[in-house]
Backbone bond lengths (Angstrom), bond angles and torsions (degrees), N, CA, C in turn:
res aa  C-N    CA-C-N  psi(-1)  N-CA   C-N-CA  omega(-1)  CA-C   N-CA-C  phi
1 M - - - 1.484 - - 1.486 111.48 -
2 S 1.320 118.89 -21.45 1.410 125.36 -179.98 1.537 115.12 -63.95
3 N 1.366 113.33 -18.95 1.449 119.51 176.89 1.500 113.89 -92.76
4 L 1.328 116.80 0.61 1.466 120.86 -179.73 1.472 109.11 -68.52
5 I 1.346 113.40 124.55 1.546 116.90 175.95 1.507 106.79 -88.95
6 I 1.333 114.57 120.36 1.429 121.12 -177.04 1.521 114.01 -70.29
7 S 1.273 120.98 130.74 1.404 123.49 174.38 1.574 110.81 -122.48
8 V 1.279 114.92 145.70 1.450 119.11 -175.96 1.560 106.11 -133.34
9 Y 1.280 115.08 135.95 1.490 119.31 171.89 1.535 106.54 -135.07
10 T 1.283 119.14 157.82 1.464 124.68 -179.17 1.499 111.96 -106.85
11 E 1.365 114.20 148.60 1.422 122.37 173.56 1.511 106.92 -129.00
12 A 1.287 113.72 139.65 1.447 118.76 175.66 1.490 109.40 -71.93
13 T 1.321 122.12 155.12 1.391 127.28 175.25 1.544 109.28 -120.99
14 P 1.329 117.21 166.21 1.491 121.26 178.63 1.548 107.43 -62.64
15 N 1.319 119.63 -26.02 1.462 123.07 179.36 1.497 109.52 -87.37
16 P 1.343 118.40 112.37 1.448 119.52 -176.44 1.549 116.11 -63.85
17 D 1.359 115.88 -15.69 1.466 117.90 176.09 1.517 112.62 -92.40
18 S 1.306 118.40 1.36 1.483 122.40 -179.96 1.555 108.84 -116.00
19 L 1.349 113.68 146.37 1.492 122.67 174.29 1.495 106.52 -137.62
20 K 1.346 112.60 137.42 1.443 121.97 -176.74 1.545 108.13 -96.58
21 F 1.327 121.14 122.58 1.440 125.14 174.92 1.516 108.19 -106.03
22 V 1.308 115.46 111.91 1.498 126.97 -171.03 1.479 107.39 -100.70
23 M 1.339 119.20 130.99 1.487 125.98 173.92 1.461 115.97 -116.30
24 N 1.291 114.67 164.34 1.495 121.43 176.56 1.544 109.54 -91.71
25 K 1.335 117.71 25.97 1.458 121.54 177.21 1.509 109.02 -141.36
26 M 1.312 115.81 139.54 1.506 120.23 178.83 1.578 104.85 -72.57
27 L 1.276 114.49 138.10 1.478 120.30 178.08 1.492 112.10 -110.41
28 L 1.354 118.17 -36.10 1.487 123.44 -178.99 1.537 107.17 -156.18
29 T 1.259 114.09 108.68 1.460 123.30 -174.38 1.553 111.95 -92.14
30 G 1.320 118.58 125.66 1.372 122.94 175.36 1.480 120.75 78.20
31 R 1.335 116.74 -2.58 1.500 121.78 178.54 1.504 105.30 -142.70
32 S 1.303 113.95 178.65 1.444 122.51 178.71 1.486 111.32 -149.24
33 V 1.259 117.94 154.58 1.548 123.83 172.80 1.506 107.54 -129.57
34 D 1.367 114.27 143.26 1.439 120.95 -177.85 1.570 103.78 -135.65
35 F 1.308 114.02 128.16 1.469 119.42 179.73 1.497 111.91 -130.88
36 E 1.296 118.03 144.66 1.456 123.49 170.31 1.504 106.36 -107.80
37 R 1.287 117.91 155.56 1.478 122.14 177.00 1.519 108.95 -51.43
38 G 1.263 118.19 132.35 1.484 123.05 179.86 1.555 113.52 97.63
39 D 1.334 115.92 -13.71 1.489 118.43 176.87 1.539 110.06 -71.07
40 D 1.264 119.20 160.83 1.455 123.74 173.66 1.507 109.14 -72.60
41 T 1.265 119.28 107.04 1.473 124.20 178.21 1.524 113.75 -105.60
42 G 1.329 114.57 20.04 1.477 117.14 -175.94 1.514 116.72 -56.15
43 Y 1.289 116.70 -31.99 1.465 119.32 176.50 1.485 114.72 -87.42
44 A 1.303 118.46 0.57 1.483 123.35 -178.44 1.525 110.18 -128.15
45 P 1.347 113.55 82.14 1.461 117.70 -179.16 1.512 117.16 -56.56
46 L 1.350 117.54 -33.79 1.491 119.84 177.85 1.482 108.87 -64.86
47 A 1.357 120.88 -45.51 1.514 121.85 179.26 1.472 109.80 -61.49
48 T 1.311 117.02 -44.10 1.486 120.20 178.62 1.528 114.40 -57.52
49 A 1.357 112.68 -41.81 1.461 118.20 -176.97 1.531 108.38 -73.40
50 I 1.287 123.25 -34.74 1.427 125.57 176.75 1.497 110.50 -65.00
51 F 1.343 119.51 -43.99 1.473 122.55 179.38 1.589 109.54 -68.20
52 D 1.334 114.39 -36.47 1.537 116.03 -179.24 1.484 109.74 -71.13
53 K 1.316 121.09 -36.06 1.476 125.09 -172.96 1.548 110.66 -83.04
54 F 1.313 117.43 -37.80 1.481 118.54 -173.92 1.523 112.05 -121.45
55 D 1.332 112.89 108.82 1.468 118.70 -178.47 1.496 114.41 -61.86
56 F 1.307 115.40 -29.19 1.512 117.77 175.85 1.420 119.35 -75.97
57 A 1.363 116.29 -8.73 1.472 118.16 177.41 1.470 112.31 -70.77
58 K 1.340 115.06 123.49 1.465 123.87 -176.00 1.513 112.99 -101.29
59 G 1.356 113.06 -31.86 1.449 116.84 177.28 1.522 112.03 -155.73
60 V 1.357 117.04 153.09 1.419 124.56 178.51 1.466 111.06 -129.64
61 F 1.321 120.55 123.73 1.444 127.38 173.44 1.496 111.85 -118.27
62 I 1.341 113.78 127.04 1.517 120.37 -178.38 1.538 108.72 -119.12
63 M 1.315 115.13 129.90 1.478 120.95 177.44 1.455 107.54 -160.54
64 N 1.377 114.30 144.69 1.527 119.90 176.71 1.527 111.55 48.52
65 N 1.370 114.97 -118.44 1.457 118.81 -177.32 1.482 111.77 -111.90
66 F 1.407 117.68 28.10 1.441 115.22 -177.90 1.545 110.05 -142.09
67 V 1.291 114.55 159.19 1.475 124.12 172.68 1.501 106.31 -124.43
68 T 1.366 116.78 129.96 1.457 118.28 176.27 1.537 104.15 -110.93
69 V 1.326 115.17 130.65 1.417 120.61 -178.18 1.569 105.48 -114.80
70 R 1.394 114.43 129.95 1.409 121.31 173.68 1.464 109.28 -100.96
71 K 1.347 117.23 138.57 1.465 119.47 -175.29 1.540 111.13 -117.87
72 Q 1.279 113.91 169.79 1.483 119.79 170.46 1.520 107.65 -69.60
73 G 1.304 116.05 147.99 1.482 118.70 -174.15 1.460 117.39 -65.88
74 E 1.337 118.33 -25.26 1.500 121.36 -175.46 1.562 110.72 -76.92
75 V 1.305 119.62 -15.61 1.470 122.09 -178.09 1.526 108.27 -90.11
76 D 1.338 117.53 137.60 1.414 123.54 178.78 1.532 111.27 -95.35
77 W 1.322 116.69 128.00 1.482 120.34 -179.82 1.476 111.09 -54.75
78 Y 1.341 117.68 -38.48 1.464 120.88 -179.38 1.515 113.56 -51.71
79 E 1.335 113.38 -35.47 1.501 119.56 -173.81 1.488 108.54 -80.12
80 V 1.334 123.13 -30.47 1.440 124.49 -167.48 1.538 118.16 -120.84
81 K 1.359 116.70 -10.75 1.472 117.48 -176.43 1.503 116.94 -62.02
82 S 1.297 117.33 -35.46 1.472 119.82 -179.73 1.572 110.00 -68.55
83 Q 1.422 118.17 -38.58 1.437 121.66 175.76 1.531 111.23 -61.81
84 V 1.339 114.77 -44.85 1.502 117.09 -177.31 1.537 108.94 -68.88
85 S 1.284 118.22 -40.16 1.458 122.27 -179.10 1.542 111.92 -65.20
86 E 1.352 116.77 -38.74 1.492 121.51 176.38 1.518 108.67 -65.94
87 F 1.368 114.05 -44.64 1.494 118.20 -176.30 1.550 110.33 -59.47
88 I 1.338 116.80 -48.30 1.466 122.99 -178.00 1.542 109.42 -62.37
89 K 1.347 115.64 -44.42 1.450 121.45 177.18 1.536 111.55 -56.82
90 N 1.318 117.01 -51.22 1.469 120.88 -178.65 1.557 109.24 -62.79
91 F 1.281 118.47 -45.27 1.448 122.32 -179.17 1.488 112.10 -55.61
92 V 1.288 117.18 -47.39 1.512 124.35 -178.22 1.596 106.78 -71.87
93 S 1.321 117.52 -46.44 1.495 122.41 179.68 1.482 111.73 -54.44
94 E 1.379 115.80 -42.30 1.501 120.01 -176.58 1.517 110.43 -71.69
95 G 1.303 120.57 -1.20 1.464 121.79 175.94 1.509 114.44 80.40
96 N 1.343 116.41 13.28 1.497 119.87 177.34 1.510 109.96 -65.03
97 T 1.311 114.46 150.73 1.474 122.36 176.35 1.517 109.00 -66.25
98 V 1.278 116.08 124.50 1.531 118.46 178.05 1.477 108.47 -84.83
99 I 1.345 119.74 -49.90 1.483 123.63 179.24 1.532 105.60 -137.55
100 G 1.361 109.83 132.95 1.484 115.85 174.94 1.588 107.72 -90.24
101 E 1.296 115.96 -150.76 1.426 120.98 179.36 1.518 110.51 -72.50
102 I 1.293 117.91 122.23 1.446 123.89 -176.11 1.562 107.34 -83.29
103 P 1.325 114.68 122.60 1.474 119.50 179.41 1.551 109.17 -64.67
104 E 1.302 114.28 148.65 1.483 120.68 176.03 1.541 105.86 -70.26
105 T 1.351 114.04 140.04 1.489 116.95 177.32 1.554 105.11 -117.32
106 D 1.347 114.34 161.70 1.418 118.99 177.02 1.553 109.18 -111.24
107 N 1.367 117.29 24.43 1.420 118.25 -176.17 1.592 112.83 -87.02
108 I 1.285 116.22 -3.28 1.498 117.79 176.86 1.492 105.58 -105.14
109 S 1.286 117.18 117.01 1.506 119.56 -173.09 1.562 107.48 -144.30
110 G 1.274 115.82 179.70 1.422 123.86 174.94 1.504 114.51 81.18
111 E 1.326 120.93 14.59 1.366 125.06 -175.49 1.486 112.22 -112.39
112 M 1.339 117.77 131.83 1.437 121.32 174.82 1.556 103.43 -116.48
113 D 1.364 114.28 135.97 1.509 119.60 -177.46 1.482 114.03 -51.65
114 G 1.323 118.56 -39.59 1.437 118.80 -176.51 1.503 113.38 -93.44
115 D 1.250 122.63 13.83 1.399 121.34 -178.52 1.512 114.02 -84.10
116 A 1.340 113.88 110.45 1.512 119.50 -170.62 1.588 108.67 -69.10
117 V 1.247 117.48 -29.70 1.522 118.42 -179.88 1.501 110.01 -68.17
118 V 1.299 116.61 -46.55 1.533 120.99 177.52 1.465 108.56 -63.34
119 A 1.389 120.07 -38.35 1.479 118.53 179.47 1.510 109.01 -64.97
120 K 1.328 119.30 -38.91 1.484 121.02 -178.54 1.493 108.35 -71.39
121 I 1.294 121.93 -38.99 1.468 121.47 175.99 1.571 111.74 -59.31
122 R 1.281 115.69 -48.09 1.373 124.43 177.83 1.543 112.06 -57.30
123 Q 1.324 115.80 -43.94 1.443 120.44 -178.68 1.603 107.63 -64.38
124 M 1.331 117.37 -45.09 1.383 120.88 -177.22 1.591 108.74 -63.66
125 L 1.242 117.92 -40.50 1.440 125.01 179.98 1.568 108.09 -63.08
126 D 1.311 117.27 -51.47 1.471 124.44 -177.17 1.556 107.92 -61.63
127 Q 1.324 116.12 -48.40 1.457 119.27 -173.32 1.545 116.11 -74.63
128 Y 1.326 116.14 -38.82 1.429 118.71 -172.34 1.528 118.89 -112.63
129 V 1.323 114.07 -29.82 1.497 117.54 -174.48 1.482 111.75 -95.25
130 K 1.344 115.54 -55.88 1.478 119.33 -172.83 1.560 117.39 -53.49
131 P 1.348 113.32 -40.87 1.510 114.72 176.42 1.579 113.07 -55.80
132 A 1.285 115.50 -47.14 1.421 125.04 -176.22 1.516 110.23 -66.35
133 V 1.321 116.32 -45.44 1.455 121.64 -179.13 1.577 111.08 -65.08
134 E 1.331 112.40 -40.42 1.473 117.29 -179.37 1.545 112.11 -63.56
135 M 1.370 112.88 -37.39 1.538 117.87 175.90 1.543 109.38 -59.49
136 D 1.307 118.73 -26.48 1.419 121.01 -174.33 1.640 108.51 -95.51
137 G 1.305 114.48 8.06 1.483 119.03 179.60 1.464 117.94 84.00
138 G 1.305 116.26 18.40 1.464 119.19 -179.35 1.476 114.41 -131.95
139 A 1.293 116.05 -171.50 1.418 120.37 179.12 1.579 108.45 -152.14
140 I 1.283 114.34 149.18 1.493 119.68 172.77 1.511 107.28 -127.38
141 Q 1.332 113.20 127.19 1.452 119.11 178.26 1.513 111.72 -112.93
142 F 1.316 115.09 144.20 1.437 120.20 172.01 1.461 110.56 -72.81
143 K 1.334 117.70 131.03 1.505 120.13 173.30 1.454 111.52 -108.28
144 S 1.396 121.08 -50.57 1.467 122.76 -176.34 1.400 112.49 -159.20
145 F 1.368 113.10 161.41 1.491 122.74 169.21 1.501 108.56 -130.63
146 D 1.348 118.07 118.63 1.430 121.94 -176.94 1.502 112.01 -142.21
147 N 1.292 121.45 118.90 1.449 122.81 173.86 1.571 111.01 59.06
148 G 1.291 116.12 36.92 1.449 119.24 178.38 1.514 115.43 87.40
149 I 1.252 120.00 -5.20 1.454 126.73 -176.94 1.578 111.10 -103.70
150 V 1.330 117.35 119.25 1.372 123.22 177.22 1.557 108.35 -95.35
151 T 1.298 115.78 126.92 1.420 119.52 178.49 1.613 110.41 -109.46
152 L 1.304 115.56 126.98 1.440 120.22 -176.99 1.542 107.89 -117.92
153 I 1.328 115.52 156.00 1.390 122.83 174.61 1.599 108.36 -107.51
154 M 1.365 118.48 121.11 1.408 117.84 179.56 1.538 111.66 -98.08
155 Q 1.281 119.21 134.11 1.456 124.43 -173.74 1.574 109.39 -129.49
156 G 1.388 110.52 170.35 1.429 116.48 176.65 1.514 113.72 62.83
157 S 1.344 113.94 -136.38 1.478 115.58 178.35 1.516 115.94 -67.20
158 C 1.287 116.42 -16.72 1.442 121.37 179.15 1.550 109.69 -70.32
159 S 1.319 117.73 -27.18 1.434 121.67 -176.50 1.523 106.27 -77.36
160 G 1.372 112.26 117.39 1.489 118.34 178.10 1.516 111.69 80.61
161 C 1.296 121.69 10.02 1.445 124.43 -179.98 1.508 109.34 -75.83
162 P 1.325 117.66 132.10 1.528 119.92 179.63 1.547 110.01 -59.76
163 S 1.303 121.01 -34.20 1.436 125.12 -174.28 1.543 111.49 -88.70
164 S 1.322 118.45 -4.49 1.482 120.00 -176.21 1.561 114.67 -63.88
165 T 1.355 117.14 -32.51 1.444 118.57 175.89 1.466 111.64 -66.20
166 V 1.344 119.13 -41.51 1.474 123.10 177.34 1.503 109.41 -63.48
167 T 1.326 118.26 -44.42 1.458 121.56 179.64 1.509 109.45 -62.34
168 L 1.339 118.55 -44.45 1.429 122.64 -179.71 1.556 113.49 -63.16
169 K 1.353 113.05 -50.34 1.471 115.00 -176.31 1.545 115.45 -80.31
170 S 1.361 115.29 -45.92 1.506 116.36 -177.18 1.523 110.71 -80.92
171 G 1.286 118.14 -35.69 1.475 118.10 -174.78 1.518 112.23 -91.03
172 I 1.338 117.83 -66.38 1.409 122.32 -173.87 1.517 113.85 -65.39
173 E 1.305 115.15 -48.25 1.517 121.26 -178.53 1.544 106.50 -62.10
174 G 1.251 116.76 -49.32 1.495 120.01 -179.34 1.529 113.04 -54.07
175 L 1.390 114.32 -49.81 1.415 119.53 177.64 1.444 114.56 -57.69
176 L 1.368 117.15 -47.98 1.498 120.90 -176.98 1.458 110.66 -68.66
177 K 1.343 120.49 -40.08 1.454 119.51 176.77 1.488 112.78 -59.46
178 R 1.327 118.11 -41.03 1.494 120.20 -178.90 1.539 110.13 -71.99
179 M 1.352 121.06 -36.71 1.464 121.12 -171.75 1.590 109.57 -94.14
180 V 1.302 119.32 -27.45 1.396 120.50 179.15 1.609 109.41 -126.02
181 P 1.319 115.27 93.23 1.467 117.47 -171.60 1.524 116.05 -57.94
182 E 1.328 120.13 -20.33 1.408 125.93 175.88 1.632 114.95 -66.74
183 V 1.281 112.66 -21.82 1.533 119.30 177.81 1.525 109.76 -76.04
184 K 1.355 114.44 122.74 1.481 120.49 176.37 1.545 111.79 -104.78
185 E 1.401 115.08 -27.97 1.455 119.39 -177.46 1.518 109.59 -156.08
186 V 1.326 115.98 153.42 1.459 121.73 174.89 1.523 107.58 -124.54
187 V 1.297 120.50 125.76 1.459 125.58 177.34 1.533 110.56 -124.05
188 A 1.314 112.25 155.70 1.491 119.34 172.38 1.481 109.47 -97.21
189 E 1.305 117.55 140.31 1.414 114.73 174.18 1.534 109.79 -74.20
190 S 1.307 115.67 136.27 1.450 119.56 -176.84 1.513 107.44 -74.78
191 M 1.281 118.64 128.53 1.443 123.06 179.23 1.505 107.46 -98.65
192 E 1.270 116.51 121.88 1.556 120.84 175.78 1.553 109.43 -95.14
193 Y 1.309 116.31 116.60 1.472 119.25 175.74 1.460 111.74 -123.85
């Protein structure tokens, strides 16, 4: 694998302030990390390096084989995307650690192992929602189900995306209400940064 030549290409996302940088190498399998400027990125050297190098970087999301960078609104991707792409490519090519050991968090709650409704909600999210959202450079995680309300955490390009409310209400809520009758509403956890 040390002979692998890293390539990076960009994909637009529905969020005009986010750009997805896709590599031919897995960076983080089966999990994701999402940071805003000012967060503790100690276990994520690539996120730290991006924030240190690019003042306009507002957020960094890492999952599978891609990194989604969210920028300040006044910066144009046309002017900076090649610099960010080259920086990420060089960082990974040099063999730097992208993500260290991810600390356990207690932000995922409200789940009981035997709960058939939660299992069905998770199945619908995994099968229908997550693949589409990942293609757009983001992720949606199940947080809780309480009194008919599903709470999700929106990450990556979904965080702050103008169309995320439409996706949440028209797409995800509609799907879950049809497939899991116990669901009455879907909400996103508000992230304070």
